[in-house]
PATIKOL-377919 format. One record per residue (C-alpha): x, y, z; residue in one letter. Coordinates in Angstrom, 1 decimal. Example, Ala and Ser with C-alpha at 12.3 -4.5 7.8 and 13.67 -1.06 7.14 Angstrom:
BEGIN
ATOM / 12.3 / -4.5 / 7.8 / a
ATOM / 13.7 / -1.1 / 7.1 / s
***
This chain:
BEGIN
ATOM / 86.8 / 76.3 / 17.0 / x
ATOM / 89.7 / 75.1 / 14.5 / x
ATOM / 92.5 / 74.4 / 16.9 / x
ATOM / 95.4 / 74.3 / 14.5 / x
ATOM / 94.5 / 77.5 / 12.8 / x
ATOM / 94.3 / 79.2 / 16.3 / x
ATOM / 97.6 / 78.2 / 17.0 / x
ATOM / 98.6 / 79.5 / 13.6 / x
ATOM / 97.5 / 83.1 / 14.1 / x
ATOM / 99.0 / 82.8 / 17.4 / x
ATOM / 102.5 / 81.9 / 16.3 / x
ATOM / 102.2 / 78.7 / 18.6 / x
ATOM / 103.3 / 76.3 / 15.7 / x
ATOM / 107.0 / 75.1 / 14.5 / x
ATOM / 105.9 / 72.4 / 12.7 / x
ATOM / 102.7 / 69.8 / 12.8 / x
ATOM / 102.5 / 66.5 / 11.6 / x
ATOM / 100.2 / 66.3 / 8.0 / x
ATOM / 97.1 / 65.3 / 8.0 / x
ATOM / 96.7 / 66.7 / 12.0 / x
ATOM / 94.4 / 69.4 / 11.1 / x
ATOM / 92.2 / 67.1 / 9.2 / x
ATOM / 92.0 / 64.8 / 11.9 / x
ATOM / 91.3 / 67.4 / 14.4 / x
ATOM / 88.5 / 69.1 / 12.2 / x
ATOM / 86.7 / 65.5 / 11.7 / x
ATOM / 86.0 / 64.6 / 15.3 / x
ATOM / 86.8 / 65.0 / 18.8 / x
ATOM / 90.6 / 64.2 / 19.3 / x
ATOM / 92.4 / 63.3 / 22.7 / x
ATOM / 95.7 / 65.0 / 23.0 / x
ATOM / 98.2 / 65.0 / 25.4 / x
ATOM / 101.7 / 67.3 / 26.7 / x
ATOM / 104.4 / 65.8 / 29.0 / x
ATOM / 104.9 / 67.7 / 31.8 / x
ATOM / 108.3 / 67.6 / 33.9 / x
ATOM / 107.4 / 66.8 / 37.5 / x
ATOM / 111.4 / 67.8 / 39.0 / x
ATOM / 109.8 / 70.7 / 40.8 / x
ATOM / 106.7 / 71.1 / 42.9 / x
ATOM / 105.5 / 73.8 / 40.9 / x
ATOM / 105.4 / 74.8 / 37.2 / x
ATOM / 107.2 / 77.9 / 35.6 / x
ATOM / 106.2 / 80.2 / 33.0 / x
ATOM / 108.3 / 78.0 / 30.6 / x
ATOM / 105.8 / 75.3 / 30.9 / x
ATOM / 102.9 / 77.9 / 30.2 / x
ATOM / 103.3 / 77.6 / 26.3 / x
ATOM / 102.5 / 73.5 / 26.5 / x
ATOM / 99.8 / 74.3 / 29.2 / x
ATOM / 98.1 / 76.8 / 27.0 / x
ATOM / 98.3 / 74.9 / 23.9 / x
ATOM / 96.3 / 72.5 / 26.3 / x
ATOM / 93.7 / 74.9 / 27.0 / x
ATOM / 93.3 / 75.8 / 23.5 / x
ATOM / 92.9 / 72.2 / 22.8 / x
ATOM / 89.9 / 72.1 / 24.9 / x
ATOM / 88.5 / 75.4 / 23.9 / x
ATOM / 88.1 / 73.7 / 20.9 / x
ATOM / 86.1 / 70.6 / 21.9 / x
ATOM / 89.1 / 67.9 / 22.1 / x
ATOM / 90.1 / 66.3 / 25.3 / x
ATOM / 93.4 / 67.4 / 27.0 / x
ATOM / 95.5 / 65.2 / 28.9 / x
ATOM / 98.1 / 66.5 / 31.0 / x
ATOM / 100.9 / 63.6 / 31.4 / x
ATOM / 103.2 / 64.1 / 34.5 / x
ATOM / 106.4 / 62.2 / 33.5 / x
ATOM / 106.8 / 60.5 / 36.7 / x
ATOM / 108.6 / 57.8 / 35.4 / x
ATOM / 110.5 / 59.8 / 32.4 / x
ATOM / 111.0 / 62.3 / 35.6 / x
ATOM / 113.3 / 59.6 / 37.2 / x
ATOM / 115.3 / 59.8 / 34.1 / x
ATOM / 115.6 / 63.1 / 32.3 / x
ATOM / 114.9 / 64.1 / 29.1 / x
ATOM / 118.7 / 64.2 / 27.0 / x
ATOM / 116.9 / 66.9 / 24.5 / x
ATOM / 118.6 / 70.3 / 24.7 / x
ATOM / 120.6 / 69.0 / 27.6 / x
ATOM / 124.7 / 68.6 / 28.3 / x
ATOM / 124.3 / 66.5 / 31.0 / x
ATOM / 122.3 / 64.1 / 33.3 / x
ATOM / 119.7 / 65.3 / 35.7 / x
ATOM / 119.0 / 64.4 / 39.2 / x
ATOM / 117.1 / 61.6 / 39.6 / x
ATOM / 113.9 / 62.1 / 42.3 / x
ATOM / 112.2 / 59.1 / 44.4 / x
ATOM / 108.6 / 58.1 / 44.1 / x
ATOM / 107.2 / 60.1 / 47.3 / x
ATOM / 108.8 / 63.3 / 45.7 / x
ATOM / 107.2 / 62.5 / 42.3 / x
ATOM / 103.7 / 62.0 / 43.7 / x
ATOM / 103.9 / 65.2 / 46.2 / x
ATOM / 105.1 / 67.8 / 42.9 / x
ATOM / 102.6 / 65.7 / 40.8 / x
ATOM / 99.3 / 67.1 / 43.4 / x
ATOM / 101.0 / 70.5 / 43.7 / x
ATOM / 101.0 / 70.4 / 39.8 / x
ATOM / 97.4 / 69.6 / 39.1 / x
ATOM / 95.9 / 72.2 / 41.5 / x
ATOM / 98.0 / 74.6 / 39.1 / x
ATOM / 97.1 / 73.1 / 35.9 / x
ATOM / 93.4 / 73.5 / 37.5 / x
ATOM / 93.6 / 76.9 / 36.9 / x
ATOM / 93.6 / 76.5 / 33.0 / x
ATOM / 91.9 / 72.9 / 32.5 / x
ATOM / 88.2 / 71.5 / 33.4 / x
ATOM / 89.5 / 68.2 / 35.1 / x
ATOM / 86.1 / 68.5 / 37.2 / x
ATOM / 82.6 / 69.2 / 34.8 / x
ATOM / 80.7 / 66.6 / 33.3 / x
ATOM / 81.6 / 68.1 / 30.2 / x
ATOM / 82.4 / 65.1 / 27.4 / x
ATOM / 86.3 / 66.4 / 27.0 / x
ATOM / 87.2 / 67.1 / 30.4 / x
ATOM / 90.8 / 67.2 / 31.0 / x
ATOM / 92.5 / 63.9 / 32.3 / x
ATOM / 95.6 / 64.1 / 34.3 / x
ATOM / 98.0 / 60.8 / 34.1 / x
ATOM / 101.7 / 59.9 / 35.6 / x
ATOM / 103.3 / 57.7 / 33.4 / x
ATOM / 104.9 / 55.6 / 36.5 / x
ATOM / 101.7 / 54.4 / 37.1 / x
ATOM / 102.0 / 52.3 / 33.8 / x
ATOM / 105.9 / 52.0 / 34.0 / x
ATOM / 106.8 / 51.4 / 37.4 / x
ATOM / 105.7 / 47.6 / 37.1 / x
ATOM / 107.2 / 46.9 / 33.6 / x
ATOM / 110.0 / 44.6 / 33.8 / x
ATOM / 113.1 / 45.1 / 31.9 / x
ATOM / 112.8 / 42.3 / 29.9 / x
ATOM / 109.4 / 42.6 / 29.0 / x
ATOM / 109.9 / 46.2 / 27.6 / x
ATOM / 113.3 / 45.5 / 25.3 / x
ATOM / 111.0 / 42.3 / 24.1 / x
ATOM / 107.7 / 44.1 / 23.8 / x
ATOM / 108.5 / 47.6 / 23.1 / x
ATOM / 112.4 / 47.8 / 22.3 / x
ATOM / 112.1 / 45.5 / 19.3 / x
ATOM / 110.0 / 47.6 / 17.1 / x
ATOM / 112.3 / 50.4 / 17.1 / x
ATOM / 115.9 / 50.1 / 15.5 / x
ATOM / 118.9 / 51.4 / 17.2 / x
ATOM / 119.8 / 53.1 / 13.9 / x
ATOM / 116.5 / 55.4 / 13.9 / x
ATOM / 116.7 / 56.4 / 17.4 / x
ATOM / 120.5 / 57.6 / 16.7 / x
ATOM / 119.1 / 59.7 / 14.0 / x
ATOM / 117.3 / 61.7 / 16.4 / x
ATOM / 118.8 / 65.5 / 16.4 / x
ATOM / 118.4 / 65.4 / 20.6 / x
ATOM / 120.5 / 62.1 / 20.6 / x
ATOM / 123.2 / 63.0 / 17.6 / x
ATOM / 123.7 / 66.7 / 19.3 / x
ATOM / 124.2 / 65.3 / 22.5 / x
ATOM / 127.1 / 62.7 / 21.0 / x
ATOM / 128.6 / 65.3 / 18.8 / x
ATOM / 128.9 / 68.2 / 21.6 / x
ATOM / 132.4 / 69.3 / 22.1 / x
ATOM / 131.7 / 68.8 / 25.8 / x
ATOM / 130.2 / 65.9 / 25.7 / x
ATOM / 131.0 / 62.8 / 27.8 / x
ATOM / 128.5 / 61.3 / 25.7 / x
ATOM / 125.0 / 59.7 / 26.7 / x
ATOM / 124.3 / 57.0 / 29.4 / x
ATOM / 122.1 / 53.9 / 28.3 / x
ATOM / 119.3 / 55.4 / 30.6 / x
ATOM / 119.2 / 58.6 / 28.8 / x
ATOM / 119.0 / 56.7 / 25.3 / x
ATOM / 116.0 / 55.1 / 26.3 / x
ATOM / 114.3 / 58.0 / 27.1 / x
ATOM / 112.7 / 58.5 / 23.6 / x
ATOM / 111.6 / 54.7 / 23.7 / x
ATOM / 110.0 / 55.0 / 27.3 / x
ATOM / 108.2 / 58.7 / 25.7 / x
ATOM / 107.3 / 57.0 / 22.7 / x
ATOM / 105.9 / 54.2 / 24.8 / x
ATOM / 103.9 / 56.8 / 26.7 / x
ATOM / 101.9 / 57.7 / 23.6 / x
ATOM / 101.5 / 54.1 / 22.5 / x
ATOM / 99.7 / 53.4 / 25.9 / x
ATOM / 97.5 / 56.4 / 25.9 / x
ATOM / 96.4 / 55.7 / 22.0 / x
ATOM / 95.2 / 52.1 / 23.5 / x
ATOM / 93.7 / 53.3 / 26.5 / x
ATOM / 92.3 / 56.9 / 25.6 / x
ATOM / 92.5 / 56.6 / 22.0 / x
ATOM / 95.0 / 59.6 / 22.2 / x
ATOM / 96.0 / 60.7 / 18.7 / x
ATOM / 97.9 / 63.3 / 19.0 / x
ATOM / 100.8 / 64.9 / 20.9 / x
ATOM / 102.3 / 68.2 / 21.4 / x
ATOM / 105.1 / 70.0 / 23.0 / x
ATOM / 108.3 / 72.1 / 22.2 / x
ATOM / 110.1 / 71.8 / 19.0 / x
ATOM / 113.0 / 70.3 / 21.1 / x
ATOM / 110.5 / 67.3 / 21.3 / x
ATOM / 110.0 / 66.7 / 17.7 / x
ATOM / 112.4 / 63.5 / 17.9 / x
ATOM / 110.8 / 62.0 / 20.9 / x
ATOM / 107.1 / 62.6 / 19.5 / x
ATOM / 107.5 / 61.0 / 16.1 / x
ATOM / 109.2 / 58.0 / 18.0 / x
ATOM / 105.6 / 57.8 / 19.5 / x
ATOM / 103.8 / 58.0 / 16.4 / x
ATOM / 106.1 / 55.3 / 14.6 / x
ATOM / 105.4 / 52.8 / 17.7 / x
ATOM / 101.8 / 53.3 / 17.2 / x
ATOM / 102.0 / 52.6 / 13.4 / x
ATOM / 104.4 / 49.8 / 13.9 / x
ATOM / 103.0 / 47.7 / 17.1 / x
ATOM / 99.1 / 48.9 / 16.5 / x
ATOM / 98.7 / 49.7 / 13.0 / x
ATOM / 97.4 / 53.0 / 13.9 / x
ATOM / 97.7 / 56.4 / 12.9 / x
ATOM / 98.8 / 59.3 / 15.1 / x
ATOM / 99.7 / 62.7 / 15.2 / x
ATOM / 102.3 / 65.2 / 16.3 / x
ATOM / 102.2 / 69.3 / 16.7 / x
ATOM / 105.2 / 71.2 / 18.3 / x
ATOM / 105.4 / 74.9 / 19.3 / x
ATOM / 108.5 / 76.8 / 18.7 / x
ATOM / 111.0 / 77.8 / 21.8 / x
ATOM / 109.9 / 80.8 / 23.2 / x
ATOM / 112.7 / 83.2 / 23.2 / x
ATOM / 113.0 / 87.2 / 23.6 / x
ATOM / 113.6 / 89.8 / 21.4 / x
ATOM / 117.0 / 90.8 / 22.3 / x
ATOM / 117.8 / 87.2 / 22.6 / x
ATOM / 118.1 / 86.1 / 25.5 / x
ATOM / 116.1 / 83.5 / 27.4 / x
ATOM / 112.7 / 83.8 / 28.1 / x
ATOM / 111.3 / 83.4 / 31.8 / x
ATOM / 114.8 / 83.9 / 33.7 / x
ATOM / 115.4 / 86.6 / 35.7 / x
ATOM / 118.1 / 87.4 / 37.9 / x
ATOM / 116.6 / 85.7 / 40.8 / x
ATOM / 116.1 / 82.7 / 38.1 / x
ATOM / 112.7 / 80.9 / 37.3 / x
ATOM / 109.5 / 83.1 / 37.2 / x
ATOM / 107.5 / 80.5 / 39.0 / x
ATOM / 103.5 / 80.2 / 39.0 / x
ATOM / 103.3 / 79.4 / 42.8 / x
ATOM / 103.5 / 82.1 / 45.2 / x
ATOM / 105.9 / 80.6 / 47.4 / x
ATOM / 108.5 / 81.1 / 44.8 / x
ATOM / 107.3 / 84.2 / 43.2 / x
ATOM / 105.0 / 86.3 / 44.2 / x
ATOM / 101.9 / 87.6 / 42.3 / x
ATOM / 103.9 / 91.1 / 42.8 / x
ATOM / 106.9 / 89.5 / 41.1 / x
ATOM / 104.8 / 87.6 / 38.6 / x
ATOM / 103.0 / 90.8 / 37.7 / x
ATOM / 105.8 / 93.3 / 37.2 / x
ATOM / 107.9 / 90.5 / 34.7 / x
ATOM / 105.3 / 90.8 / 32.5 / x
ATOM / 104.4 / 94.3 / 32.8 / x
ATOM / 108.5 / 95.0 / 32.0 / x
ATOM / 108.7 / 92.8 / 28.8 / x
ATOM / 109.5 / 95.1 / 25.7 / x
ATOM / 107.1 / 95.9 / 23.6 / x
ATOM / 108.3 / 93.1 / 20.6 / x
ATOM / 107.5 / 90.7 / 23.3 / x
ATOM / 104.4 / 92.1 / 24.6 / x
ATOM / 103.0 / 91.5 / 21.1 / x
ATOM / 104.3 / 88.1 / 20.8 / x
ATOM / 103.6 / 86.8 / 24.3 / x
ATOM / 100.2 / 88.4 / 24.5 / x
ATOM / 98.9 / 85.7 / 21.5 / x
ATOM / 100.9 / 82.7 / 23.2 / x
ATOM / 99.7 / 83.4 / 27.1 / x
ATOM / 96.1 / 84.8 / 27.0 / x
ATOM / 93.0 / 83.5 / 25.2 / x
ATOM / 92.3 / 86.9 / 23.9 / x
ATOM / 90.9 / 87.1 / 20.4 / x
ATOM / 92.7 / 88.1 / 17.4 / x
ATOM / 90.3 / 91.3 / 17.2 / x
ATOM / 90.9 / 92.4 / 20.9 / x
ATOM / 94.5 / 91.6 / 20.6 / x
ATOM / 94.5 / 93.7 / 16.9 / x
ATOM / 93.0 / 96.7 / 18.6 / x
ATOM / 95.3 / 96.4 / 21.6 / x
ATOM / 98.6 / 96.7 / 19.3 / x
ATOM / 96.8 / 99.6 / 17.3 / x
ATOM / 96.6 / 101.3 / 20.7 / x
ATOM / 100.4 / 100.5 / 21.2 / x
ATOM / 101.5 / 102.0 / 18.1 / x
ATOM / 99.7 / 105.0 / 18.5 / x
ATOM / 100.4 / 105.7 / 22.1 / x
ATOM / 103.6 / 103.2 / 23.2 / x
ATOM / 104.2 / 105.1 / 26.4 / x
ATOM / 101.0 / 104.2 / 27.8 / x
ATOM / 101.9 / 100.2 / 27.1 / x
ATOM / 98.2 / 99.3 / 26.4 / x
ATOM / 99.6 / 95.3 / 25.9 / x
ATOM / 102.1 / 95.1 / 28.7 / x
ATOM / 99.4 / 96.1 / 30.9 / x
ATOM / 96.8 / 94.2 / 29.1 / x
ATOM / 99.2 / 90.9 / 29.1 / x
ATOM / 100.2 / 91.3 / 33.2 / x
ATOM / 96.6 / 91.7 / 34.2 / x
ATOM / 95.2 / 88.5 / 32.4 / x
ATOM / 98.0 / 86.1 / 33.1 / x
ATOM / 98.3 / 87.0 / 36.7 / x
ATOM / 94.4 / 87.2 / 37.0 / x
ATOM / 94.7 / 83.4 / 35.5 / x
ATOM / 97.3 / 82.0 / 37.3 / x
ATOM / 97.0 / 83.6 / 40.6 / x
ATOM / 93.6 / 85.8 / 41.2 / x
ATOM / 91.8 / 88.8 / 40.5 / x
ATOM / 92.7 / 90.0 / 44.3 / x
ATOM / 96.6 / 89.3 / 43.9 / x
ATOM / 96.6 / 91.2 / 40.7 / x
ATOM / 94.6 / 94.1 / 42.5 / x
ATOM / 97.4 / 93.9 / 44.8 / x
ATOM / 100.3 / 93.8 / 42.8 / x
ATOM / 98.8 / 96.9 / 40.6 / x
ATOM / 98.4 / 98.8 / 44.2 / x
ATOM / 102.2 / 97.7 / 45.3 / x
ATOM / 103.2 / 98.9 / 41.9 / x
ATOM / 101.5 / 102.1 / 42.2 / x
ATOM / 102.9 / 102.7 / 45.5 / x
ATOM / 106.2 / 103.4 / 43.4 / x
ATOM / 105.3 / 104.6 / 40.5 / x
ATOM / 101.8 / 106.5 / 41.2 / x
ATOM / 99.6 / 108.3 / 43.5 / x
ATOM / 99.3 / 105.6 / 46.3 / x
ATOM / 97.8 / 106.1 / 49.6 / x
ATOM / 99.0 / 105.6 / 53.2 / x
ATOM / 95.7 / 103.1 / 53.0 / x
ATOM / 97.2 / 101.3 / 50.0 / x
ATOM / 100.7 / 100.9 / 51.7 / x
ATOM / 99.2 / 99.2 / 54.8 / x
ATOM / 97.2 / 97.2 / 52.5 / x
ATOM / 99.7 / 94.9 / 51.2 / x
ATOM / 101.0 / 91.9 / 52.9 / x
ATOM / 104.9 / 91.9 / 54.2 / x
ATOM / 106.6 / 89.9 / 51.8 / x
ATOM / 105.3 / 92.1 / 49.2 / x
ATOM / 106.2 / 95.3 / 51.0 / x
ATOM / 109.7 / 94.3 / 51.1 / x
ATOM / 110.0 / 93.2 / 47.7 / x
ATOM / 108.3 / 96.8 / 46.2 / x
ATOM / 111.4 / 98.5 / 48.2 / x
ATOM / 114.2 / 96.0 / 47.8 / x
ATOM / 117.3 / 98.0 / 47.4 / x
ATOM / 116.2 / 101.1 / 49.1 / x
ATOM / 118.5 / 102.3 / 52.0 / x
ATOM / 117.5 / 101.0 / 55.2 / x
ATOM / 118.0 / 102.3 / 58.9 / x
ATOM / 117.4 / 100.6 / 61.9 / x
ATOM / 115.5 / 102.8 / 64.5 / x
ATOM / 114.8 / 101.7 / 68.3 / x
ATOM / 111.1 / 100.3 / 69.0 / x
ATOM / 111.6 / 101.9 / 72.5 / x
ATOM / 112.0 / 105.2 / 71.5 / x
ATOM / 109.4 / 105.1 / 69.1 / x
ATOM / 106.8 / 104.6 / 71.4 / x
ATOM / 107.5 / 107.3 / 73.6 / x
ATOM / 107.4 / 109.2 / 70.1 / x
ATOM / 110.4 / 111.4 / 68.2 / x
ATOM / 110.2 / 114.6 / 66.4 / x
ATOM / 110.1 / 113.7 / 62.6 / x
ATOM / 113.2 / 116.3 / 62.1 / x
ATOM / 114.9 / 114.4 / 64.7 / x
ATOM / 114.0 / 111.0 / 63.2 / x
ATOM / 115.2 / 112.0 / 60.0 / x
ATOM / 118.3 / 113.6 / 60.6 / x
ATOM / 120.0 / 112.0 / 63.8 / x
ATOM / 118.1 / 108.7 / 64.1 / x
ATOM / 118.0 / 107.9 / 60.3 / x
ATOM / 119.9 / 110.1 / 57.9 / x
ATOM / 117.4 / 110.8 / 55.2 / x
ATOM / 118.8 / 114.5 / 55.2 / x
ATOM / 122.2 / 115.5 / 56.1 / x
ATOM / 120.9 / 118.5 / 58.2 / x
ATOM / 117.8 / 119.8 / 59.8 / x
ATOM / 118.1 / 123.1 / 57.7 / x
ATOM / 117.6 / 120.9 / 54.6 / x
ATOM / 114.7 / 119.3 / 56.2 / x
ATOM / 113.2 / 122.4 / 57.3 / x
ATOM / 113.4 / 123.6 / 53.2 / x
ATOM / 112.1 / 120.7 / 51.8 / x
ATOM / 109.2 / 120.2 / 54.0 / x
ATOM / 108.3 / 123.5 / 53.3 / x
ATOM / 108.1 / 122.9 / 49.7 / x
ATOM / 106.2 / 119.7 / 50.3 / x
ATOM / 108.7 / 117.5 / 49.3 / x
ATOM / 108.6 / 115.1 / 52.6 / x
ATOM / 106.5 / 112.5 / 53.4 / x
ATOM / 105.5 / 109.6 / 55.6 / x
ATOM / 104.1 / 106.6 / 54.7 / x
ATOM / 102.9 / 108.5 / 51.6 / x
ATOM / 101.1 / 110.9 / 53.5 / x
ATOM / 103.1 / 114.1 / 53.3 / x
ATOM / 104.9 / 115.7 / 56.1 / x
ATOM / 103.3 / 119.2 / 56.8 / x
ATOM / 104.9 / 120.0 / 60.2 / x
ATOM / 108.5 / 120.0 / 60.3 / x
ATOM / 108.5 / 119.1 / 64.3 / x
ATOM / 105.6 / 116.6 / 64.1 / x
ATOM / 105.8 / 113.4 / 66.5 / x
ATOM / 106.1 / 110.1 / 65.2 / x
ATOM / 105.3 / 107.2 / 67.0 / x
ATOM / 104.5 / 103.5 / 67.2 / x
ATOM / 101.0 / 104.2 / 65.3 / x
ATOM / 103.0 / 104.8 / 62.2 / x
ATOM / 104.3 / 101.6 / 61.9 / x
ATOM / 103.5 / 99.1 / 58.9 / x
ATOM / 103.4 / 95.4 / 59.6 / x
ATOM / 104.1 / 96.9 / 63.4 / x
ATOM / 108.0 / 96.9 / 62.0 / x
ATOM / 108.3 / 99.8 / 59.2 / x
ATOM / 108.1 / 103.2 / 58.2 / x
ATOM / 108.8 / 104.7 / 54.7 / x
ATOM / 110.4 / 108.0 / 54.5 / x
ATOM / 109.8 / 110.0 / 51.1 / x
ATOM / 112.5 / 112.7 / 50.2 / x
ATOM / 111.2 / 114.1 / 46.6 / x
ATOM / 109.5 / 112.0 / 44.0 / x
ATOM / 112.0 / 109.4 / 43.7 / x
ATOM / 113.9 / 109.1 / 46.8 / x
ATOM / 112.8 / 106.1 / 49.4 / x
ATOM / 114.1 / 105.1 / 52.8 / x
ATOM / 112.8 / 102.1 / 54.9 / x
ATOM / 113.1 / 102.6 / 58.6 / x
ATOM / 113.0 / 99.8 / 60.5 / x
ATOM / 112.3 / 99.6 / 64.3 / x
ATOM / 113.6 / 96.7 / 66.0 / x
***
């Protein structure tokens, strides 16, 4: 597989150094991408780079994921208006282990294939570097003029609200450049990848390799992902969409991809899946023929949820989605975990009811009019029940005076009442 061509048709190339494609077609090549370890989980903003590493391995080359333990202690000034918080070593090590587990869902670190993935942490080779050694052995090869000419530096220094840039941040591109030189020496790494905002830092690395080692190295960057409406990709009202289910549940993760616009779905399915061009073209044609069926969004949400989480998590997310929008059953309602259950019904009217009185049993008519004001009157409830418009836990209520007791509780705490097709009410037994 031609790696550069694969990324090109997927819309994943913003800039590429001349000679990169020829190098990758000539021989197996190691390529690396840096990952910020300032959290113990990746979010979907990292996924573009991770998919680049995945495609690199699929193409027969060796992917190197570099966790920036040293550079993470400084903070990259690119596209930032202020310095980041600095992390201690214990936190960075913990974050690295968590990130590796997530990367293992995309990359093969374990098998005996000749191009198995490698995980490195630049803290391991930077921690023993003295300041004097660094500025003598590395700093002398790159001029201040060269560093000042980088867009990331110029934008930061010329911004109206800028308070300048500390020497710590100014040294970032030199440290990243040294990472490339180190990997070139240790692993024969010839390629660095990243987002388009990293072009300046990456080319500093290729220049350092040329000047110090007399070698040739290459750069490839992808465009920064945006939404069709100009909004920031990967951000929701509640913040980042994380890969760790502790922060973003599989249901929320699935819903994010399911709800992207048609234009975004056509772009994202190329970037965030490994589906073939033929398959994607077929889905695009289906979408154009019947956009209301949303085949692109459904396939995108399935592919990426299974890849990041699991088939079981995907199935549960689909079941949870059908509770609100499909013909889900009481059994499906009870099969999802409590966290997902509450997310599905976030924002619906809630009523507290007595667990003790429920143990003795309450007539449905009393429960939904007096205990919880789902209906304003018994007369209106009777009329709606007779019309087949009332459900308890997704089961149609046939008898106006049916006894509702503790056996109806979901997770020993909740009863879901439904009036009509779209009106849900959550009864919480305390």
